[in-house]
C-alpha positions in Angstrom: 16.1 2.5 2.9 13.0 3.5 4.8 14.7 6.5 6.2 15.9 7.7 2.8 12.5 7.2 1.3 10.8 9.2 4.1 13.3 12.0 3.7 12.8 12.1 -0.1 9.0 12.1 0.5 9.4 15.1 2.9 11.5 17.0 0.3 8.9 16.3 -2.5 5.8 17.1 -0.5 7.3 20.2 1.2 8.3 21.6 -2.2 4.8 22.1 -3.5 1.4 21.7 -1.8 -0.2 21.3 -5.2 1.5 17.9 -5.9 -0.9 15.0 -5.7 0.5 11.9 -3.9 -0.8 8.5 -4.9 0.4 4.9 -5.3 1.0 4.0 -9.0 2.9 0.9 -10.1 3.1 0.0 -6.4 5.3 3.0 -5.5 4.6 6.6 -4.2 4.1 8.8 -7.3 3.7 12.6 -7.3 1.8 14.5 -10.0 0.2 17.7 -11.0 -1.1 17.8 -14.6 1.0 14.7 -15.3 3.3 12.4 -13.3 6.3 14.3 -12.0 8.4 11.9 -9.9 8.3 8.7 -7.9 10.3 7.2 -5.1 11.3 3.5 -5.4 12.9 1.7 -2.5 15.1 -1.2 -3.3 17.0 -3.5 -0.9 20.3 -1.4 -1.0 19.3 1.9 -2.5 16.4 4.2 -3.4 15.7 5.6 -6.8 14.2 9.1 -7.1 12.7 8.9 -10.6 12.0 12.0 -12.6 9.4 11.2 -15.2 10.6 13.8 -17.8 14.1 14.0 -16.5 15.6 13.6 -20.0 14.2 17.0 -20.8 15.6 18.9 -17.9 18.5 21.4 -18.2 20.9 19.2 -16.2 19.7 15.9 -17.6 23.3 14.8 -18.1 23.8 14.7 -14.3 21.0 12.1 -13.9 21.2 8.4 -14.5 19.3 6.5 -17.2 19.1 6.4 -21.0 15.4 6.1 -21.7 13.5 8.5 -23.9 12.0 10.5 -21.0 12.7 9.1 -17.5 15.9 9.7 -15.5 16.7 8.9 -11.9 19.0 9.6 -9.0 20.3 6.5 -7.2 20.6 7.2 -3.4 22.2 4.7 -1.1 22.7 6.9 2.0 20.6 9.4 3.9 20.5 12.5 1.7 22.8 15.3 2.8 22.3 19.0 2.3 23.8 19.0 -1.2 21.6 16.1 -2.3 18.5 17.7 -0.8 19.2 21.0 -2.6 19.8 19.1 -5.9 16.5 17.1 -5.5 14.6 20.3 -4.7 16.1 22.0 -7.8 15.2 19.1 -10.0 11.7 18.9 -8.5 11.2 22.6 -9.2 12.4 22.3 -12.8 10.2 19.2 -13.2 7.1 21.0 -12.0 7.9 24.0 -14.2 8.4 21.7 -17.2 5.2 19.9 -16.5 3.1 23.0 -16.2 4.5 24.7 -19.3 5.8 22.2 -21.8 3.8 19.0 -21.7 
């Protein structure tokens, strides 16, 4: 899961140099004006959590039923399709954060 976490971190930090990376709740969390996403490594998978994922255009493609947060459960090294989807979600999350919250 370490390899998956490192690749997700690379995708997130490469997307925007304005994101602030810090440890919150014991996990890497990325924020601008507010928390955007976090990466949580479990024993057999990694969750890429999107703090306001329920409010994104493609929220139905994400997992979770909470009021705001959604996630993607990844149990293999991300491939190009997953990388592109994460980058798209990340971009939409940042845009939502900067304009709607």
